[in-house]
C-alpha positions, 0 to 999 in steps of 0.5 A: 638496400637488402634487396638491391644487395642480392641484385648484384648476384642475381644479375651475375648469374643472369650474365650467363644466359643473356647480355647487360643490356638484355638483362636490363631491358627484360627486368624494366619491362617487368618493373613497368608493367608492374607500375602500370597496374598499380598507377594506370594513369598517365601523369599530367605535367604541371609544365612541359619543361618538367618533361625534361627532368623526366627524360634525365631520370630515365637516362641516368637512373633507369638506363645508364646506372644499370648498363654500367652496373650490368657491364661492370659485372663482366669485368668484376666480382659482384662483390667488388661492384656492389662496394664501388657503385656504393661511392654514390653518396659521396658524388650525390653529396657533392652535387646536392651541394652545388645544385641544391645548396645542401650542406655537408661538403667539408673536410669530413667529406673529403677524407670520407671520399679519400678513405672510400676511393682507397678502399676500392683500390685496395681491393681492385689491385689485389691479385686473385679471383676478386681482382677487378679490371681497369674497365670494371672500376671505371664503369662502377664510378660512371655508375655511382656518379649518374645514380647521384644525378638521378637522386638529385633529379628525383628530388627536384620532382619531389619538390615540384609536388609530383606523386612518387609511383607515378614519377617512377612510372614516367621514369621507367617509360624514358628509361625504356626508350633509351634501352630499345633504341639502344637494342636496335643499335646493338642489333641481333636477336633478343635470347628469348630461349633463356626465358624457358629457364626457371633460373632465368625466369625467377632472377629476372622477376625478382629484378623486375618486380621487386628490385626495380618497381618496388625499390625505385618507388621506396627510393623515391619516397626516401629521397623525397623525405630525408634528401638526396644526400641523407638518403644515399648514405644508406646505399653503403649497407648494400655493400656487406650484403652483396659480399654476403650473398656473393660468398654464400650463392657465388662462391666468390672469395673472402680474405683479410684484403677485402674485409679491410677494403670493405670496412675502408668504404664503409668507414669513409662513407660514415665519415663523409655523413 
């Protein structure tokens, strides 16, 4: 979460040079190549129908979530986007209750959800630089929901006995396929000239190697041993980290309303657990 908290700031910087889809494509290629070096062999499926789970994981966790997050950063501050997508544990707990029969869905869960959403509304509806448009809010919540689906799928795959790094690599492969198809649909030239900028290369290397390849693997281990709901509870830590990084590196605003909104989101997530 310390690393993922900084990714919102890095992506915000890269949006000055590249589109959300191009950023996602570049960082995922780097992450996939790194995983191929770590695990060069091809994962053997125990059953052919398991491929559908990898397809779903690539579509949600690698492609859908990050495309929604990157695009949301065009309509809202990095601080707000980090806070809004931190509602993912609430969606994960709900899906875990429905699909995996996990416990924890009750009065405290509902109260925590209401408190967290209220905190997001408090921040998004204020006047000034930290204001987030409705488009940004919707994209953040869509991203949180897709991440919840991804976490549930990863848990299903780990229960089947697949090795975490190999699962992550195969998931990245499917995610890359969706990105390439989307890139062809969008058309236009890839901004290779941006890759000559040291600032761009540095941020992409951080996003691709550490935040993607490294953290997706550690996330897989966390979900495997803690379960999707308990692992997702730690996501609330990324919001305060992003706010701190954004204030220091991007000069984004910090006021009493933002502080209260952050406290409400964190409090709601903690209460729901």
